Structure formats: C-alpha cells, structure tokens
C-alpha positions, 0 to 999 in steps of 0.5 A: 896020690899021683892017680888021675882020680886022686883029685875027685876023692881028696880034699883040697888041702891034700891036693894043694900038699900033693902039688907042692910035694910033686914040684919040690920033694922028688925021690930018692930023699922027698925033700928039696935040696934048698928050702923053697918058698913060692905061690901057686893057685889055690886048689879050693878057691883059686887065689894065691896059695903061699907055701914053704917046703923045707930042706931039712925034713920036707915038711910043708906049710901053706896058707890061702890069701883068702880069709877062712881058706886053706891052711896047714902045717905038716 
C-alpha cells in the first residue's frame, strides 16, 4: 500500500484508510497506543473526513462531511 503507484489503482476509501493507518497504526502492533480521532482531507472530494483508529484492535472508521461521499468501518 505504500508504493508510488498505489493511488492510481486504489479506491478513494482504500487511500483514506491507508492514510489513517500510516499516521497511527505503525509496526509492530499495527494499532495506536491510544484510540485516535481526528480529521483529514477526503481523498475523493477534499472536504473534511472524520476518522477514528482503535487502540484495542487497530480497526478504523471514517466518514466524510459531504453527503453521499466516503464512509467505512473495518
């Protein structure tokens, strides 16, 4: 997921998930030490995307502020 060509072939949701994980879910545990919540730019429309990354299991959720845009829960 970190190769230069990843963005060209992945969906907007996959790119957003990868960005959240890159910022907060580093090896060796692949989860943050404390649950993280924040906002980044949406990879589809550029609006605010609110996310959280769980310290318990490393799962992420996210939702764009634009209606009908990105939303995920893994």
